[in-house]
N, C-alpha and C positions, 0 to 999 in steps of 0.2 A: 618438290615443292618449288616455286618461288617464291622471295619472302615478299619480293615485290611485286604489285601489280603492271600488267603490261599499258598499255597508252589506251589500247584498244576495249580492256576490261570495264563492264559496267559499275565500279564502282560498291565501298562494301554497302552502300544505303541499300541498293538495288539484290544486293544478297541478301543481306536481312530480310527484307522483304518478301522474295521468293521463299526461302526456309517458313519466312511465318504465315504464308498462305497470302497475304496482304496484295498482292498482283493479278490481274486479273490473267486467266486461264492462256489467254491470246500473247499479250506481252512476255510470261512465263516460255512460252515454247518459242520467242522470236529468241530469245539468250540463249535456247539451249543447246543451239551448236559448240557456239564461243565456250561455254559455260565446260562442256563435257569436252573437250580436246583444251582446254585453259590448264595448264599447270600451278595458277595460281585461284582461279576461279573454283573449277572444280573441289580442292580441299576445301577452299574456305566453304566455300554452299556445303559441303557435308557437316564442318565445326557447328554453322549457325544451327542449322538443323539439328544437331545434338543440343546445344543451348537450349534451343525453343521450346525443347519436347521431350516428355519422360520415350522409356520407352513404348514403339509402336503397342495398342491396345488390343484386343480382340475385334475392336470395331474398326480399328484401321487395318486390320488385314481381309474381314469383311469387305469392305468398301474400295481396297486398292484392286481387290480379285475380280470386281465390276466395270473394274476401270480398261476402256479400249485400250490405255500403255501398256497394261500386262498381258496382254496376250502376244503370239511368238508373232502371229501375222503385224500387229504395228511396230513392235522391236526390229524385226525385217525393216520394213518400211524405214523405220527409223536411219539406223543405219545405213541404208543404201543409199536416203538422199542426202543425212548430213555427214556419215563418218567418211562412206566408200566414196574414193577423187574418180571424179565424171559421173557418181548419182544413175544416175537410170542406163545411163547406157553401158553399164557394167551388170554383165550374168552371176548371178552369184548362187553357188550352192548349199544348203544349210544342213549344218548337223555329219555328214560322211565324207563331204566335198574335201580333200587331200590337199587343195588351191591354200595358197596365201591367204586369203580372206573367209577361210571357215571357222563354220563361227567358233570353235573353244580357242583358235590362234586369234580369235578378236578381241575374246576374254580376254586373253593375255597382252595382247597389243592396246586394245584401250580401253582398259580398267576403268581409266576415269570417267569414257561416255557410257561404260556399262553403268556403274554407279549412279551416273546423273540420272540415267532413267528411273531409275528405281526414288533417285532424292525427289527428283521434279515432280517425278506421281506422285511421291507421297503428301509434299507439296499440295501438287492440285488438288486432290483427295480433300485436304484438309480443307482447303477455299471452298469446295463444292458442298463441304457438309455442314457448310458455319457453325465450324467451332467458335465457341464463345474467347477461345484463349487469342483466335485472330483480334477480336476486338481488342482486349487487353493490350496486345503486345500492340500495336497501332499507337494505342495512345501511349506508352512507355518509348516506344522507338524514335514517339516527335518530342516529346521530352519525359527524359527521368528523372521525379521529384523525389522517390527517396532512395533514402544508401541501401536499403535490404534490395534482396531481389526475391522477385514474384515467383512463384512457377511456373514453366511454361512461356517466360517473356528473354525475350534475346538479349544481349547486350548494349548498350548505348549510354553515354558519359551521363553521369552525374548532373544535374542541371536542377537546383534548387530553386526553390521561390525566394526571391528576396521580402521577408515579412517586417511590417513595424508594430510596433503597439500599438492596437484598436483598427490594422489593418489586416483583409484578408491576403493580403500577398498580390507582388505586381501582375500574375498571368494566371489566373485561375480560367475558368471556362471561355476564356479571350476567343474572339475573330483569328489571333495569333496561333491558335491550336485549334483547326478544324476538326481536326481529329476523336478529339477529346468532345467537342461540341457533338462530333455524329455519333459517338459513342456514348454518349449520355440520353440522346435522342434516344438509338439503338436499346437500353436500359429500358428506359420511359415506357416505352411500348411493348416489351415483353412482364415489365412490373403491372400494367394493366392486364394481362391475361397471365399473369403467372405468378403474385403477388406473395405468393406464400413457399412457392418452390425453392427450395434453399439451393438451388444453383444460379436461378436467376439474383436473390438473395445474394449470392456471395458475388455474381459477377458488378453488381452495383457497389458492392463494399470495392472490389478493386479499382475499379473507372475511380469510384470516388477518392480512395486513396493515389491513386496517381495523379489525382487533382490537386491535389499536392494543397488544400488552402487548411489553416485551424477546420475551419465548417467545415468543409466537406471532410477532414479527416475522420472528426468527431459521426458524421452519418456513416464513414465506413464501417468504424469499427463498431456501431448499432447495427449496423446491416449484419456482417460476419455474427454478429454474435447472435443476430435473428438465426440466421443459416446453421449453426450451431444448436441452436436451441430450436429447430425444427428435423432436425438430426442427420442431419450430413457430418460426417465421421471420417475425416480423411485427411491425408500427411498436407495436402496442399492446401488445405482450409485452417486446419493450424498451422500453416507457415502465413498465409495470409494473415490471421487474428495476431497472430507475435507478432507482425509488420503494420497491423493500424496499430497495438497497443504499443508499436518503440514509436510510430510515427506523431503519436496523441503525446505521448510522456517528453519528449525529445520538442513536444512545441512547445508547452503547458509549462514543462521546467526542465531547461535545457541545462541548468546546472548540476540539478543531483536528481536525473530523472530516476524513476523508480521501475525498472525492469525487468521486477520478479517474476511476473509472469510472461515474461516473452521467452525468457532464458528457458521457463521450465517450460514453455509449449516446443522451443526448440529441441534444449534440452530429450525432452521425451521422442520425438522422431529419428533424432541419433541413437538412442538408447533400445528402440522395438527392432527388435531382434528379426522381424520378418518382413523387413526391408532389407535388400543386398547394399552390399558393400558400394556398388560404385548406381543405386540406385541415384534417380538424377533429385527427387525430393529430397534423398538424403544430402545429397551432395547444396542443396540449396541453404538448406535447415545450416548446416554447418560454414558455410559463409557468412551467414545472419546471425548464427551463435556469436562468432566471433567477433562481428562487430557490435553484438548486442555487448558482452564484456569489455570489448573497449573502450564504450559509453559509462559503462558502469565503473570504471575505474579497474575493474577484476583485471590490472595489466598485465601479469605473469597467465592465468587465464586464458586469457584474449592473446599472447603471443600461441601457449600451446597449441591452442583453436586454429591461428590462421596457420603454422605450419602441418598442422594435423590436414587442414584443407587443401596445402600445396599442393600435400602426398597426392592426393587424387587430380586435382584439376592441374596440371604446372604449364599450361602454356595459353591456355584460353585470352580472351582478355578481361574475362572475370579474375582469372589469377593475376592478370599485370596488375588490378586495383588493390586485391590481396596482398599482393606484394609490399606494395605503396604502402599500405598500413602497417602493416608487418614493420617495415623499415622505420618507420616512423614513433614506435615504440622503443622505451627506454630496454639497455642491456639486462639481463637476469643479474637480477645484485646477490653477490656474495653471500650464502648466511653462516652467519659465525657466531658469535659467544651474544649471545643475550640482549641484556643492556647494555654491553660495554661494546658491541659490535657498532662498526660503521668506522668513518673516519673519525682521526682524532677532533673531539670539541670539548668543551667543556661539559653541556648535556652531560655527554654516554662517557665519561672519563668518568663520571663522580662515583658508578658502580665500581670501577677499576681500583679506585681507590681508596675505598673504606674495605673492599674485600681484598686486597693485595700490598697496593702500595703501601698504606698506613702502617699495617703488620709487618713488610718488610724494611720501612723504615724504624720502628722500633729495634728490629733484630739487626740491624746494619746501619748505623744514624751516620754514617762515612758514605755511604753508596749513593745509588741514583735517586732511589724513591723521593728521598726529602727534595731535591729542588723540583722532582716532578711535583710534588703536594704543591709547594710554594708556587710555581710557577700554576696549577688548576685553580688555586686560591684566589691568585691577582682575575686568573680569566674569567672564575665563575664572577667575579664583583664585576670584570668590563662589561661583559656580554650581558649578564642577567641580574645585577644589582645585588647579587648572594651572597652575605659575608657570614655562612653557617663556614664555610673548610678554613678560611680564615682567622675567623674568633677558637675554632677548634684547635686550630693550628698552637695557636697563641696558648690559651688553656692547659695545651698537652705538656706534660709536666715527663722527666724522662724516669725511665723505669716503673712507668705506668703500662706496660704491654698489657698488662691480663684486659682489661675492660676492651683496651683497643683488638684483641684479637677476638673476645669474646663478639662484637659487636659484627666483624668481620663474620665469623661464623653465623649468627644471628639473621643476617643478609642473605647469604647462601641459603642456608635452610629454608628459609620465606621463600627462595628464588625456585628450589624442590620441591618445595610441596611438604616440607616437612616438619609443619606447623609446632609439633609438642618440642622437637630440636630447637627450632627458634626462638618459641618463649623464655624456655630454660636458658639459654643463650643470653636473649635479649635482659631477662633480670639480673641475670650477673654483670651485664657491661652498665644494667641500669645504678646498679648499688656502689661497681667498683668507682662509675665516674662520679658518682653522689659526692664519694670520700675525698675525691681528687678535686672537688668543688671546678670540675668540670660541666658547665652547664649544658651547651653546642652537644658533646655526647652523651649527656644521658635525655636532650632534648630526640636526639636522631633515633639511640635506644626504644625509649618511649615510644613514638610509633612505630618501630619494629613490632613491639609488642600489640600495638591493637592492629596491624596486616595482619601480623599469625591470629591475633580471633575472629578477623577477620574474614580468612582463610577458612579458619574451622567451621563459621557459619555463626558462631554465638554470638550473636548480637547484641546480648545483655553487656556482655563483658566486653566486647568493641567499645561500647557508647560509654559505658561508663569512664571510660580511659580516653578516648577519642575527645571528650567535651574539655575535662582539665588539661588535655596537651596544646587542644586550640586554644583556649584562654592564657598556657604559657606561652606558647609562640606570638601570641598577638600583638607583643610591644618587643617583637625583634625586627628583622629585616632577613630572613628568612622564607624567601618565597615558596620554593621546594618545598621544603619539610609543612608549609602551612596549605601550601595546596594540596598536598597529599594528605593532608590531615583530614581535610577537610571533604576529601572525597571518600576516605574511609568513613567517615561520622556519615556518609550519604549511602555509602551501602548498607551499615550496620542499620541505621536508621528504616531502612527499606527492610530489612531481616523482622524488626520487631512489628513489622506492620504499621509506624508514624511516620506515613508521609507528608504532614503538615510541613516539616520543615525540610525535606528533601531537596527540593528544586530549588532553594536557597540555600544552600550549603554545594548543589553542584554549580549554581553563577559563582559563586562565590570561590570559588575551586580552578573556575577556567578564568576567570575575572585574572585570578595571580598567577594564574601563566602565562597567559596572555601577556600581561605588562610586564613580565621576567623574561619575556622570549626564550619559555622552555615547549619548543614545540613536539618534541616527543612526547612533556606527560601530558600537552594539551590533545595530541589524540590517543590518549589513554580515557583524557576524561571521557572521550566524544564518545569512544565505544562504552565504556561504561554506561554513559548517560542514557546510550542507545537500548540497552541493555534493560537499564532498570525502567526505559518507559516498556519497552515490549513487554516484560513480564506484567506490569503494575498497570498497561493501560487495553491491554493486546493491539496497541497502535504499532502495527507491523510496517505501516507506509514510512511512518517519521521515523523506526530505528533502521529503515535500509534508507532510507535519504541520506542521514545524520553519518551512515556508515560511508556509503558513497563519498560525501564530502571529507571525511576521515584516511578514507585511501586517497585522497588528492593529494593532499597536505601529505601522506606519507610519499609516495613516489617521488616529490617536490625537495627532499632532502635524501639523504643518508641513516635511514630508523634504523632500531634493531626488527629483525624478523618478528617479535614480539608483539610489536606492536601491530602487523601488519596479518598474525593470526588468530588476533581478537576482533579485527576487523569481519572476519573471516566467520568465525565463530558466531557474533551476531548475526551477521548476515544469513548465514545455514538455520538456526535456529527463528531468523523470522521465517525463513521459506517454509519451517517447518510445520512453524504455528498456524500459516495462512496455507496448508494441504499443497502447497507446490513443492511435493516430495522431489522429482525429476532435479528439481534448479538446488534440493536439499542438498540431494546425494554428494552434487558437485560440490558446493563450497565446504560441506565439513570434510568432504575429501582433503581439498584443499588445507584445510584446516590441519588436517592429521599429517600430509605431508609438511607441510611447516613444520610441526613441533617433532617429529620423527625426524626431521634434518636439523632441527635443531641438537635433538641429542643427540644426535650424530659426531657434530661437530665440537658441542661442549658438554659431554657428560655430566660436569656439575650445574648447568643449565636443567638438565630435563624432569620437571616435573612427572613423577609417572603419574600420580595420583589425575589430573587432567588430563594428557597423555590418554587413558586410561579408559576415560569417562568420555572422550570424544567418539570413543568408539563401543561405548556403547549407544551413542546419538546415534551414530552411523547404522548401528543394527537395528535402532527402530524404525528407522527412517526405510532401511531394506524391507523392513517387516509391513511397513505401511505400502510400499510397492510390489509385495505379495512375491517380494523375494527372499523364500523363507531361510532358503538351507545357505545364502549368503549373509544375512542374519545373524544366522547359528556361528557362523563362520567367524564374524567379527567381535560378537558378544564373547565368543570363546578366547579370541585374543584379547577384547578390555579384562577378560581375569585372569589372563597369564602375566600383564602388565599390571597388574592390582596387587595380584598372591604373595607377593613378596615384601609387600610393603607393610608395615606396622603403625601407619597413622592412622589414626582411629577417623580422621576426619573422611578417610578414603568413603568411610561407609555415608554419610552422610549426600556424599556428592553422589551415592547412588539412586537416592532417593526420589528427586524429579524423574530419572530414569528409568527408574520402572513404575511412578505412576502417568509416564507419560506412554510407558511401553502397555500398561494394563487399558489405557484407553482406546490404543491404538489395535490392540486385540480383540475390546469390546465394542468398537467402530465395525471389527471384520465377524462381528457376529462368535466369535470364541468365548464367549462369553465363564465359561470355568477358567479357562485359561486363565481369564483377565483376574480373576477374584484368588487365583492361586499367586499370580504375580506380585497382587497389589497389598495383598497377606504378607508379604514377602518382607514387605517395607516399613511396614508396622514398628516393631521394634528400631530401625534405623531411625524412622519419624522421630526419635525421642532424642537423637543425639544432635536435634537441631534446634536454633532458634524462629528460626524462616517460618511466620505466620501463613505465605504462603503455601508452602508445602505441605502443609494442615489443612488447607481450607481444601485444596487439591484432594487431597487422599479423601477429604470425607465425600466431597463433590463424587467422584468417580465410584466411592465404595457405594453413596446412595445408586448410582446410575448402576451401576449392576445389579445392587439388589435389586431393583426395578424391573428390571430384564431379567430376571430369574422370580417375577413375583413374589419376592418373600418383602412386601412392603411394608409389615410394621418395622423390619430391618432398616430398609429404605429411609425410614421416617427418621427412628434413632440419626442416622447415619448427616440425614441432610439437617437436621436440629442442631447435632452436636458443629457442624461448622456455621450453624447462623450466630450459635452464640461465641463464636470466634469471629465474625466476622461485624457483630455489632461491639463485641471488646474492641475493635479496630476502630471502628465509627466514634467510640469515644475521644480519641488521643484526638482526628481534626479538626481543626478553625479552617484549613481555608479552601477553597473553591476546589481548588485541584486537585487535593486528596480526595474529596467527597467522588469529584465523579471518577476519581480510579477507583475507588472503592465501589459505586457504583456498576463499573465495568467487571470488576471482576468475583463479586460477588452474585449476579442475577442468578446464574445457576442454581444456586444454592437454596434463593428464596423460593425460584421457579420449576424446581425439583420437588420439594416438600407439599406444595401447591398440587403437581402431578397427582402425586398417591392422594389428597384428600379429596381432590375431583373424580380417582378411582373410585376411592370407598364413599362418594356418596356427601359430600362433606363440602359443599358448593358455598356456603356460608363461610366457613372458617377459610375456604380458599380465599375466597376474595377479597376478608379483612387482612390476611396475610399481604396480599398482592396490593393491596391500599397503603397498609405499613411500609413495606418496602419503599412505595414510589414514594413515600412522605419520608423517607427517611435523610437524605441531601438536603431537602429542601425547607424543611424544617429545621435542622442546624443550622444551615445558611442564615434566616431569619431572627433566628434566635427565638423560636416559638416554643422551642421544648430543646433541653439537654439532653442526652444519654445516661444513664445510671453510671457509675464510677466503676472500674473496672473490676475490682473486687466483686463488687454484686450483683454483676451479670451473670444468670444462669434460665437453663431453660423453664422450669415453672414458671420464674421472674416475667421473661419474656411473654412467655405465652398468655401473662393475667394481662400485660398490658397490649399484645398483638391481639385480643380476642378478645374486646370487650362487651357485654352484656349487648347496648344498644349500638347502633351506628348513626350519623346524621341525619335527620329527619326531611323531608320535602327532596326527596331525589330527584322530582323528577323524571321521564327515561334516561337513564344511560346505558351507554354501552360498552362494555370493555371487552378486550382483545386481546387474548394469549397466543402468540408463537411458539411451537414445541415443533420438532427436526419434522413430526410425523401428521402434522393437525394445527390448527386452531381453537381453542377453547373462547366460546362468543360467550359474555355473559349480558344477560336483558336484565337488567335491574329495575327497578319500580315500588311505588307503596302494598304491591301485591307481593314482593318476593323478589326472589334470583330466579329467574330461564335459563338454565345451560343448554347451550347448543356446539357439540363436537363436529367439525367439520375439516377430513382430509383432504390433506391436500401436503405434497412435501414443501419445507420449509425454502429449499432453493427455487422449487417452480415458482412460489409468493414472492418471492424476494425479487426475481426476476419480474414476475408479470407487476408489480409495484412500482419498479424502478423506469421501467419503458414506460409505463402509464407517466408517468410522471414527468417523462424527460420527452413524451410524446404533446404533454398539456403546454410545457414551458417555452414553447415550440411554437409560434405565431405562423410559422408556415408547415407544419406539418398537416399531413393530411387527416381532414375531420371525422372522414369513414371509419379509419384506422384508429382515431383516437374512440369514435364512440364503441367499435368493437372490442377494442380491450374496459372501455366504462359496463358494456354490457356482461363483458364478462367476469371482471371482479363485483361485479353485483350480484351474481347468481351465486358465485361465492361467497361471498361476505355476507350480503344484502340478505339477499331472497331467503334463509335459512329462520331468520330473525322479522322478517316482515312484518307476520302478524301478533307479533308480540308488542308493536309498537304503537301507544293510541294516544301519546300527545306530540304535540308540534314540532317542541324544541328535543332535540336530542344534545344529548351532552358525550363525547367520544373518548375512550381512554385509549390508545396505542400502544403494545408494546414494542420494543425497539426495530426490530424486524419489519416495521408496518409504518414506521414513524415519516414514509413519504405518502403515505394513501391519502389522494384527494378525496376524501369521504361524500363529502357535497357535487363531487362531479360523475360519481357512480350514475347510472342511469339503467331503466329499463324500456323500452317501448311507447310506456307512457312520459318518459322524461327524468330532465336527471332529481338525484333528490333534492336539490335546494330547492327545487319547483314545489317543491310538499312539506319541504322539513326546515326548520334553522336550529343548524349545526354548530356548536361551539366546542371548541377543543380544552381536555381539563388538561392539567397537571396530577390529579388524582383529587380526591372526595377530602381526604386527612388535610390536605395541601390547601384545596377552597376554603377549607375550616377558616385558615389562618390570614386571608383575604376579607378583605370587608364587602359588605353585601351591596351590590349595582346600587347604583342611585338613576333615578333620572334625572335631564339634563334642569338645570334651572338659571333664571336670567340673574343670577349671583353669580355664578358659575363665571370663573378665571381663567381664558384661553391662552395658554400660552407655546407660541409657534417659534421652533428654532429653526434659524435657514444655516445649513451646509453649506459649503464650496463647489464651485463646478458650476456650470451653467445647466438650467433645467427649462425647455423648453415651455412657456405659460406659468415662468413661476409665480409673478406680480398676480394675476388675475385669479391663480389658485389660491396664495394666500391672500388677497381681497373678498374671493368668495365666500371662505374661510371667517375671516374674520366679520366681516359682514353678518354672521349667526349671534355671533354673542357680543353682548354690549361692553362687558366685560375685553380686557383685550393686552398681549405684549407680544409684539416680537422681538425675540433677540437674533441676533448680528452674528454666527460664527465667526467671522473674519476680526470681529473687534473684540471676540468676546472671553475671558480667560477659562477656564474648566472652573473654576468652584464658579465665577458668575454666573453658570450654566448650569450647575449641581442646585445652588441656592434656584433658579427660575425655577427648574424644575420641581421643588420644595414648593415653591409656594403658590400653584395650579392647581387649577382641580382638572384642567381637561390638557392633553400633550396632543400636541401635532409635529412632527418631525418634516421639514421640507427637504432633497437635498438628493445623496447618493448614501448608499451603503458600498462596502469593500472589504474585501476577502482579508480578512489579520488571521491565518491560519485557516483552522476546520471552523471559524467562524463569523460574522461581519461585526464591524465597528461601523459607525457615523461619519462619515469625512464633513471635519468639522473648518479645516482650514490646511489650504496646500502646501506646499513648501516652499520656504524655508521652515517656514512655520508650522510646520504641518502639525496636525490634532487630531486624532480620530477619538472618537466620543465609543469609549468600546465596555464591554458587559460591568467588569469591574469598576468603570467610575462611574455606576449611577446608585445616588446615595441609597444605603441599606434601609432607610425605611421615607417612603412617602404615604404619609399617611392622610393626604389633602387630596391627591391623587385618583380619579374615579376611572378615567379613562387613558389610554394610550393610543396614539396612533401613526406607525413607522413607515409615513408614506414615501421608500427608496425600493432599491433595489436587495431583495434579498436578505430582507433585515429581521426574516425569522426563520434563518436559517443557520445548520451548526452540523455535528455529526449524527451520527441514527440513536444518540439518546434521547433526540428531540424538546419535548421541555423541561425534559430535566437536564439535561448541559446545561453545567456550570457557564458558559463560555457563550451562550444563546440568549438574546438582547431582551429578546420574551421572558426569557428566564428569571431576568434581574428585575424585572420592571415587574412581575409577579410576587418576588421571593419579598421587595420593596413594597408589598400590602396591594399594588394597585389591581381591581377584582378583574378588568376588560383591559387588553393590549390587541391591537388590530396591527398584525405585521404580514411581509410578504416573502414570500416562496420560492420566487426566479426575478431575473433580470426583467421588473415588469415596461411594459411602455407607459411615459409618459403620459401621451393623452387620457389612455384609459381607465392611470392609476387617480389620476385628476377627479374625472367623471366619476370611477367610482365613490372616490372620497369624500367630494362636495356634496354627493345624493347622499350618502350615508350620515354626512352632519346634518345634510336639513331633516335627515328622518330624526335621528339624537332629537334636534332642535323642535320635531314635533312631537313628543313625549313615550317615541319609541325605547323598546331596551335595543343596550347594544346588538345582540343576535337578532334581532329582529329588521331593524335597521339595515344591516348588514344584510340579511338574504334581501330585504327587498332591493337594495343597491343594486346584489348581483343580481336576479332578476329581471330590472328595467334593462342592465347594461347587457344581460343576455337576447334580450331581443334585436337589438344591433349587433352583436356580435355572437355568434353559436359557437366559436372555438374557446375552447376554455383557458385560452391562453389571456384574452382581455376581462375577464369578469371572475376567474377564479383565484387570481393570481396571490390574493390576501387573504387569510381568517384572521379566525377571532378564539384567542383564547381566555382562559380563567375561569372565572365562577359563573354559571348561572344564577338566574333569575331566585 
């Protein structure tokens, strides 16, 4: 093969188009003679054809056999005309001829020509078949906008769109991309005829993905998910889904992308034993997987994956791109000793100083260790403003080797997980330093005691010592000890279920580490904080992003491998929790690899308990993947590691592993096995104070008993868990803790409710649900307080939860509870409770609700598709209860999986729900009782309008139109007001309206009051705790009523904060609303209010009026009413 093209060669672009089947048959045949004889073009075309397509399918072979190019007659004519000199003037004898041009010798002499016949024939067959791959390939060849490979798409240079804030990119489907425009037109035609065809949906997704704008990527993601939900299950679709998730994350969170799903999908293809090692889809997946690891800062795995790819593809243009990525990655680090590993610096040398240099200095005062210690003491002051070592050396007395030795032994024992030994050594060191009046030494030894208790999961002992230690350290200049102690305190508070100050302690620890420039310590803080959030809030997204940030910091410096291991352990747990088991498997395997390397390099740093626990984690993941033999092998490995340890803490670490394994076994319908696994953890549970372990144990036990139809036993397990949950709630003072409590305890309450539903105790089931929904909100408002911990028991709780009567004047209330296998719907009115059970999988229901909300929130979405989804949801969630609804006002309570349901937008052939009913969303009937009764508007009402920052079209007219309706009014200009002035104005008004913009603030939305540099955002926590005069609030901006899936119970939700302050009615938005329709709706709403209508009636009329002008829900359903019915 020639390395360079000849002057007469047609060029790589034409070769690529021929391979992809993008040229006309005439053009392809025009180039055939040259390609078949050229030692550059022939091999190049073969390579491009290989890149373009997977192995030929049976359809390809059938089509190929039908083409004239496959017949011997055509092949003879082709060679006679294009290969043999003289063409028609030569007579050729085929088959038996011994002449120079006999067919067998022609094959040997002109292999390139013969191969090109097949190659070009195949490419032409694909052109004539109208394969959708051609369409995608044409767009990719015109401009490749994604770094990832797509199936059956040839190589082209990556040329991303340049996107700026608030801008869709410089080249979407513009006239400079005619192939893209043509492809979109073709997809549009196919969608008309086959809107539900998953192949068409996949084609739509691929073309939109290559368009490359943020909006197009969102469309691609949805189309590909729809294709999956429609039943398409192929490696090519998995690759497309992975690529769409990759592009979405890289455009929305480029610094901390959450590529967990991308990695899981691609790793699943790699792990698929049915795919051959040279399968094209597998090769594409391997390329993309390496890229996903690289962008996730998992650079050691990325390096290994790029190398694996290059073993299969070493010469294609894709290989050159892969090699370029590989060469940019940092070289593998030499794994070494625990915290002392890496280049010498003050932070890394602290471990070595305590464990080696100090004991050696006491034995050999004239050796080199004293000098190293003094140099390190000066360096820690210079680099970290930390005076601990300097003060320690000053206080150190000759002949005081015993406490120094004990301290070093305590540090090493803690490092190895020998916590009982660590406690003994630490106590001896504390006593020895105290006798010598060496306060710095005593404080460090006390920290090792706290750390040992933390490693034992002994929250109460840890907490009782961490508090006083933190107080003693407060007056010192020892930031390393201060930061570490605050972090241990947070961990131990977490064990005890006391969440109220965890975030404060973590923030304090982080601040100290940053101020003192302790970068390795900061990475430990990031990983621990991510793990706590993962466990408490089940917030895998935040834990993943925090860990990606930590990994980025890791690769910038020379840090010990222990820090790298911690990030992989968190990432693996996150993937496991979200059931991304293929990703979890790789990440936990990487954590094990690091731990094994640490143990191999430095046995003194080997923590056998952690290493054994990791193998148990891996065993559980393999069990979830159905790889039982491998799971058993890893479990035996874990047992072999742990069987030699005498440390009682090892049993404590087995508790969550066994609970999780039981959960996995139950999910696989191995119920009896799950029960055996779980009960084996009962005695181990007594070795730990971790309340989460106890909660999870009772929850899983209840679930197992329920599946065994042991309903009474299941009820007892759930009741025991609820008692623990209520004990935890009694300690919570802050909103973040309450939100964690909601997330962690919900399944316990819903489990007992399911039992009572099964036993036809619907009245008690409803009362328990309302109790649960009220717990976080009532605690926030201060309307009720939980009993002291010592008073909580199930009989006492039962009397509070199940009062003889519930609030009267219920109206028509609809309550939805979602379970894995269906939805329980209660219709509650003066006549009692009418239960309905609808069978539908939770996953299907959540996807349906999500798709419906997304379609409604986009004004350009297809109205027919919106209506189809609305009717499907109507038949699922409304039709079963329609006959039980006898009042015009409906109060709706939605469970977490249904928080995105647009109830008033459901429809049948007669129209939308809102055209017949008034709809109000309730935080729960017990919460409603804490709110004032809604009142009609009066002339004396004070209107307060707050104007936020940013341009709002028609702002002046909008503000004036509402002002004209109220004789008493006040306008607060955010640009010139302080936060306190805004809070005072809120407290003084009867009606409140915000005009401006909402802005994403984490998972919730804040009101933008001032722009930078004096930026001010009004967050949920800024709303006054009591607004006893305010009877109505409208938040006329984008997404002001959104948050996570806790909905109105989310303490970060703005609507939640107004309700918690006692405001009976709040109007907030669901999505980024349009200014003109928002102003029309809110103006109409307030006119209706001034006409004497209730808030729920006023909003219904405003929505119905707007619906006449704009039938699409985007324009009239963007706002909802929350609070109390009349």
